[in-house]
C-alpha positions in Angstrom: -81.8 -180.9 -108.5 -79.3 -179.4 -106.1 -81.8 -177.0 -104.7 -85.5 -178.2 -104.8 -86.6 -174.6 -104.1 -85.8 -174.1 -107.8 -87.9 -177.0 -109.0 -90.2 -175.6 -111.6 -93.5 -176.8 -113.1 -92.6 -179.3 -115.8 -91.9 -178.2 -119.3 -91.2 -180.5 -122.3 -87.7 -179.2 -122.9 -86.4 -180.1 -119.4 -84.0 -183.0 -119.0 -85.9 -184.2 -116.0 -89.4 -184.9 -114.9 -91.1 -186.0 -111.6 -93.6 -188.4 -110.2 -96.6 -187.1 -108.2 -97.8 -189.3 -105.4 -96.5 -192.2 -103.3 -97.4 -195.1 -105.5 -95.9 -193.8 -108.8 -92.8 -192.8 -106.9 -92.4 -196.3 -105.4 -92.7 -197.7 -108.9 -90.0 -195.3 -110.0 -87.7 -196.5 -107.2 -88.4 -200.1 -108.0 -87.8 -199.9 -111.8 -85.4 -197.0 -112.4 -83.6 -196.2 -109.1 -80.4 -195.0 -110.9 -82.4 -192.3 -112.7 -83.8 -190.7 -109.5 -82.3 -187.4 -108.5 -84.1 -186.8 -105.3 -87.4 -187.2 -103.4 -89.3 -184.3 -102.0 -91.7 -185.1 -99.2 -94.6 -183.1 -97.7 -94.7 -182.7 -94.0 -98.2 -184.3 -93.9 -96.7 -187.7 -94.8 -96.8 -189.7 -91.6 -95.0 -192.9 -92.6 -91.8 -192.7 -94.7 -90.4 -196.1 -93.8 -91.1 -197.8 -97.1 -89.6 -195.0 -99.1 -86.6 -194.7 -96.8 -85.9 -198.4 -97.0 -86.0 -198.3 -100.8 -83.6 -195.3 -101.0 -81.1 -197.0 -98.7 -79.4 -193.7 -97.9 -78.3 -193.4 -101.6 -81.1 -191.0 -102.7 -81.6 -187.6 -101.2 -84.8 -187.1 -99.3 -85.9 -183.6 -98.3 -89.0 -182.0 -96.8 -90.3 -178.9 -98.7 -94.0 -178.1 -98.5 -93.5 -174.9 -100.7 -92.6 -177.0 -103.7 -96.0 -178.8 -103.6 -97.8 -175.5 -103.5 -95.7 -174.0 -106.3 -96.3 -176.9 -108.6 -100.1 -176.9 -107.8 -100.0 -180.5 -106.6 -103.2 -182.1 -105.2 -103.0 -181.9 -101.4 -103.5 -185.7 -101.2 -100.2 -186.2 -103.1 -97.4 -186.0 -100.5 -94.4 -187.3 -102.5 -92.5 -186.1 -105.5 -89.8 -188.2 -107.2 -87.5 -186.1 -109.4 -85.8 -188.2 -112.0 -83.5 -187.8 -115.0 -85.0 -188.6 -118.4 -83.4 -191.8 -119.9 -83.2 -193.5 -123.2 -85.5 -196.4 -124.2 -85.5 -198.8 -127.1 -88.3 -201.2 -128.2 -87.6 -204.9 -128.0 -87.6 -206.4 -131.5 -88.7 -209.8 -130.2 -91.9 -208.7 -128.5 -95.3 -207.4 -129.7 -95.7 -203.6 -129.9 -98.5 -201.1 -129.3 -98.3 -198.2 -131.8 -100.1 -194.9 -131.0 -100.2 -192.5 -133.9 -100.4 -188.9 -132.8 -102.0 -189.4 -129.4 -102.9 -186.0 -128.0 -104.2 -186.7 -124.5 -101.7 -187.3 -121.6 -104.3 -189.1 -119.5 -105.1 -191.5 -122.3 -101.5 -192.3 -122.9 -100.9 -193.0 -119.2 -104.0 -195.2 -119.0 -103.0 -197.2 -122.1 -99.5 -197.7 -120.6 -100.9 -199.1 -117.4 -103.6 -201.2 -119.2 -101.4 -202.9 -121.8 -98.7 -203.6 -119.2 -101.3 -205.6 -117.4 -101.9 -207.6 -120.5 -98.2 -208.5 -121.0 -97.0 -205.7 -123.4 -93.9 -203.8 -122.6 -93.1 -201.9 -125.8 -95.0 -198.8 -127.1 -94.2 -196.8 -130.2 -95.4 -193.2 -130.2 -95.7 -191.5 -133.6 -95.2 -187.7 -133.3 -96.5 -185.1 -133.1 -98.0 -186.4 -129.8 -98.5 -185.5 -126.2 -95.4 -185.6 -124.1 -94.8 -189.0 -122.6 -92.5 -187.5 -119.9 -95.2 -185.1 -118.6 -96.0 -185.8 -114.9 -99.7 -186.1 -115.9 -98.8 -188.9 -118.3 -96.8 -190.7 -115.6 -99.4 -190.2 -112.9 -102.1 -191.6 -115.2 -100.0 -194.7 -115.7 -99.7 -195.0 -111.9 -96.0 -195.7 -112.4 -96.4 -198.4 -115.0 -94.4 -196.0 -117.3 -91.2 -197.1 -115.6 -91.6 -200.7 -116.6 -92.2 -200.0 -120.3 -90.0 -199.3 -123.3 -91.5 -196.3 -125.0 -89.9 -194.8 -128.1 -91.0 -191.8 -130.2 -90.8 -191.8 -134.0 -91.1 -188.8 -136.4 -93.4 -190.8 -138.7 -94.9 -194.3 -139.1 -92.6 -195.1 -142.0 -89.6 -194.8 -139.6 -91.2 -197.2 -137.2 -92.1 -199.7 -139.9 -88.6 -199.7 -141.3 -87.1 -200.2 -137.9 -89.4 -203.2 -137.0 -90.2 -204.6 -140.4 -90.8 -208.2 -139.3 -93.8 -207.3 -137.2 -97.2 -208.1 -138.5 -99.2 -204.9 -138.7 -102.8 -204.6 -137.5 -104.3 -201.1 -137.8 -107.6 -200.6 -135.9 -110.1 -198.7 -138.0 -113.9 -198.5 -138.4 -113.4 -199.6 -142.1 -111.7 -202.8 -141.2 -112.9 -206.0 -143.0 -112.1 -208.3 -140.1 -114.3 -207.8 -137.0 -112.4 -208.5 -133.8 -113.4 -211.4 -131.5 -111.4 -214.1 -129.8 -112.3 -216.6 -132.6 -111.4 -214.2 -135.4 -108.3 -212.7 -133.7 -105.1 -213.5 -135.8 -102.5 -215.8 -134.3 -99.1 -214.2 -134.4 -96.0 -214.4 -132.4 -94.8 -210.9 -133.4 -97.3 -208.2 -134.1 -98.0 -204.4 -133.8 -101.4 -203.1 -132.9 -101.8 -199.6 -134.4 -104.2 -196.9 -133.2 -105.0 -193.4 -134.3 -105.5 -190.3 -132.1 -108.5 -189.4 -130.1 -110.1 -187.0 -132.6 -109.6 -188.4 -136.1 -108.3 -192.0 -135.7 -106.0 -193.3 -138.4 -105.9 -191.8 -141.8 -107.1 -193.7 -144.9 -103.4 -194.3 -145.7 -103.5 -197.1 -143.1 -106.1 -199.0 -145.1 -103.2 -200.4 -147.1 -101.0 -201.2 -144.1 -101.1 -204.8 -142.9 -104.5 -206.2 -142.1 -107.1 -203.6 -140.9 -109.3 -204.7 -138.0 -112.4 -203.2 -136.6 -113.9 -203.5 -133.1 -117.6 -204.2 -133.5 -119.9 -201.6 -131.9 -123.5 -200.3 -132.3 -124.4 -197.3 -134.3 -125.3 -195.4 -131.1 -121.8 -194.0 -130.9 -119.4 -192.8 -133.6 -116.3 -194.4 -132.1 -114.8 -195.8 -129.0 -112.4 -193.8 -126.7 -108.8 -194.5 -127.6 -107.9 -196.0 -124.2 -111.0 -198.3 -124.4 -110.4 -199.4 -128.0 -106.7 -200.2 -127.3 -107.6 -202.1 -124.2 -110.1 -204.3 -126.0 -107.7 -205.0 -128.8 -104.7 -205.5 -126.6 -106.5 -207.9 -124.3 -108.0 -210.0 -127.2 -104.6 -210.3 -128.9 -102.9 -211.1 -125.6 -105.4 -213.8 -124.8 -105.3 -215.4 -128.3 -101.5 -215.2 -128.5 -100.8 -216.4 -125.0 -99.3 -213.2 -123.5 -101.6 -213.8 -120.6 -103.3 -216.9 -119.3 
């Protein structure tokens, strides 16, 4: 942005987005420095030394408290990192997480951060879905977003055709295999597939790959998407040596 007084509240159609807060901005600078347009700092920030050293006089840094007010940013968040959106492609040689029509930005961000911690770096999003570039998604990921490859597909068929050597494991309540460390499949190349927060996966996925269920009591109808994906991702990562 040439004039950050014109920086507007994010909308999906923009060719840029922004981080909110110091830590996500530092992660942006570490992982995607060439995508950064500028940093905007609130005057309340007392120590700028870490950020200045990372910018190395190559990235514009300006103070502008009005921008924070206009964007409705929490008064504890004192740094904005404006960056250009960039292209990403999934790695065909690594396991994938597949989210079908996820609708909650916070859930997507939480999942990004969690699965990165378990050794996954590739996420497929089947649209329609919440905007992965929304600052709320990026903040929920605490900057893990910038270490991931995340690609959107118009439908699951397109994803399946593009990555047809992956073993497919949809997670549904109707799965015949109940997930545990002992029962977890051994696979060097797999895709873990999850439905959205409200409806889960449609019955069409009962014929896709091997359907797995996460055992639970009858006291709840289902697990939160972020929780279910974390359980599955951790179990598969542990069984298939993505983590120690």
